[in-house]
C-alpha positions as CSV (number, residue, x, y, z in Angstrom):
1,M,0.0,0.0,0.0
2,R,1.5,3.3,-1.0
3,R,1.1,6.4,1.2
4,P,1.2,10.0,-0.1
5,N,4.8,11.2,-0.5
6,E,6.1,7.7,0.5
7,E,8.9,7.6,-2.1
8,K,9.9,11.2,-1.3
9,N,10.1,10.4,2.4
10,L,12.0,7.2,1.9
11,G,14.4,9.2,-0.4
12,I,15.0,11.6,2.5
13,L,15.6,8.6,4.8
14,V,18.3,7.0,2.6
15,K,20.0,10.4,2.3
16,K,20.1,10.7,6.1
17,I,22.1,7.5,6.1
18,H,24.5,8.9,3.6
19,P,24.0,12.2,1.8
20,D,25.1,10.8,-1.6
21,N,22.7,7.8,-1.5
22,R,19.9,7.7,-4.0
23,L,16.7,5.8,-3.7
24,N,16.3,3.7,-6.9
25,K,13.3,1.5,-6.2
26,V,10.6,0.7,-3.6
27,W,8.4,-2.4,-3.3
28,D,6.0,-3.9,-0.8
29,L,7.1,-6.9,1.2
30,K,4.7,-9.4,2.7
31,G,4.6,-10.6,6.3
32,G,4.5,-7.4,8.3
33,V,2.0,-7.7,11.2
34,S,2.7,-4.7,13.3
35,A,3.9,-2.5,10.4
36,E,4.0,-2.1,6.7
37,V,7.3,-3.5,5.3
38,K,9.1,-2.1,2.3
39,G,12.1,-3.2,0.3
40,L,14.4,-0.4,-0.9
41,E,17.1,-0.5,-3.5
42,V,19.6,2.3,-2.8
43,V,22.4,3.4,-5.2
44,R,25.5,4.2,-3.1
45,P,28.3,6.5,-4.1
46,G,30.3,4.8,-6.8
47,G,27.3,2.9,-8.1
48,H,27.2,0.1,-5.5
49,I,23.6,-1.2,-5.0
50,L,22.4,-1.8,-1.5
51,K,19.1,-3.4,-0.6
52,M,17.4,-2.5,2.7
53,V,14.2,-3.3,4.6
54,V,12.1,-0.5,6.2
55,R,9.3,-1.0,8.7
56,Q,6.6,1.7,8.7
57,Y,4.3,1.8,11.7
58,G,0.8,3.2,11.6
59,D,-0.7,5.9,13.7
60,A,-2.7,3.4,15.7
61,D,0.5,1.6,16.6
62,F,2.2,4.8,17.8
63,S,-0.8,5.8,19.9
64,R,-0.6,2.5,21.7
65,N,3.2,2.5,22.1
66,P,5.3,5.5,21.0
67,N,8.4,3.4,21.6
68,M,7.4,0.5,19.4
69,A,10.5,0.5,17.2
70,A,12.9,0.6,20.1
71,D,10.9,-2.2,21.8
72,E,11.1,-4.4,18.7
73,L,14.8,-3.7,18.4
74,M,15.4,-4.9,21.9
75,L,13.5,-8.1,21.1
76,L,15.7,-8.7,18.1
77,R,18.8,-8.3,20.2
78,V,17.7,-11.1,22.6
């Protein structure tokens, strides 16, 4: 499911990781229960291709738990 300005916002995200990154492609991934999951193809400086996964939580999730991403990260580290 595409949200308004989704590709623009994801482009901003990949540039925060490295200012010379460029978002090349976005696609939906299946299996997200607590969030929408997207695949990203990022072109790095020098032309190297990097694939990433991004989880996007909905407003209802944040209203229940504003620290959801941090909580899930802690679970992944266990």
